C-alpha positions in Angstrom: 79.9 92.4 143.0 81.8 91.0 140.1 85.4 91.7 139.5 86.0 94.2 136.7 89.3 92.7 135.8 89.5 88.9 134.8 92.5 87.0 135.9 94.7 85.5 133.3 93.9 81.8 132.4 97.7 81.1 131.3 101.0 82.5 132.4 102.5 84.8 129.5 105.7 83.3 128.4 108.7 85.7 128.3 111.9 85.3 126.6 115.4 86.5 127.8 115.1 89.5 125.8 111.9 90.5 127.7 109.4 90.2 125.0 106.1 88.3 125.7 105.1 85.7 123.3 101.6 85.4 121.8 98.8 83.1 123.6 98.3 79.7 122.2 101.1 77.0 121.5 104.1 79.0 122.2 106.2 76.3 123.6 105.3 73.4 121.2 106.6 72.9 117.7 104.0 73.7 115.0 104.6 70.9 112.8 103.1 67.5 113.5 105.2 64.2 113.8 104.0 63.0 110.1 105.4 66.3 108.6 108.8 65.9 110.3 109.0 62.1 109.2 108.0 63.1 105.6 110.8 65.8 105.6 113.3 63.5 106.9 112.3 60.8 104.5 112.8 63.3 101.6 116.1 64.4 102.8 117.6 60.9 103.1 116.3 60.1 99.7 117.9 63.4 98.4 121.2 62.5 100.1 121.3 58.5 98.8 120.6 59.9 95.2 123.7 61.7 94.9 126.5 59.8 93.1 129.5 58.7 95.0 132.9 61.0 94.8 136.5 60.2 95.2 136.6 63.2 97.8 133.9 61.5 100.0 135.6 58.2 99.9 139.0 59.7 100.5 137.7 61.6 103.7 136.2 58.3 105.0 139.3 56.5 104.2 141.6 59.0 106.2 139.4 58.8 109.2 139.4 54.9 109.2 143.4 55.0 108.7 143.8 57.4 111.4 141.4 55.3 113.9 143.4 52.1 112.6 146.8 53.9 113.7 145.4 54.7 116.8 144.3 51.3 117.6 147.9 50.0 116.5 149.8 52.5 118.9 147.4 52.0 121.8 146.4 48.4 121.8 149.5 46.6 120.1 152.0 49.3 121.7 154.0 49.8 118.4 155.7 52.9 117.7 153.9 55.8 116.3 156.0 55.9 113.1 155.3 52.4 112.3 151.4 53.2 112.9 151.8 56.2 110.6 153.3 54.1 107.9 150.5 51.5 108.2 148.0 54.4 108.5 149.3 55.6 105.0 149.0 52.1 103.6 145.4 51.6 105.0 144.5 54.8 103.3 145.5 53.1 100.0 143.7 50.1 100.6 140.4 52.1 101.9 140.2 54.4 99.3 139.3 52.3 96.3 137.6 50.1 98.5 135.2 52.6 100.0 134.5 54.4 96.4 133.5 51.1 94.6 131.5 49.9 97.4 129.7 53.5 97.3 129.4 53.3 93.6 128.0 49.4 93.7 125.4 50.5 96.2 124.3 53.7 94.4 124.1 51.7 91.1 121.9 49.1 92.7 119.6 51.8 94.3 119.1 53.5 90.9 118.3 50.3 89.2 115.8 49.5 92.0 114.3 53.1 91.7 114.0 52.5 87.8 112.4 49.0 88.4 109.8 50.9 90.7 108.9 53.6 88.2 108.7 51.0 85.4 105.9 49.2 87.3 
């Protein structure tokens, strides 16, 4: 005699809250790899199309100056006060260098985009 109740083909996946997810591709992302690549490409292009700012250059300069000061203290065994003075001097060097490098790269990218659209 045939069974009245069919056995489940797959296990129901429960969440920590106790709810049961629907059947299907519950454990896998729904987007494809090509979609994810296209989204990341758009995000990167959007980020690179923003003009450089002095604030971003300052943040980068401060981080690099702190790393420089730590290297001076740890590797060269100099006093912390001397490393702090060198760190401040490095911020003054890194700040314009970082901003103008970013601006050069941004302007070059904008020219390349214009040349591509002109073709």
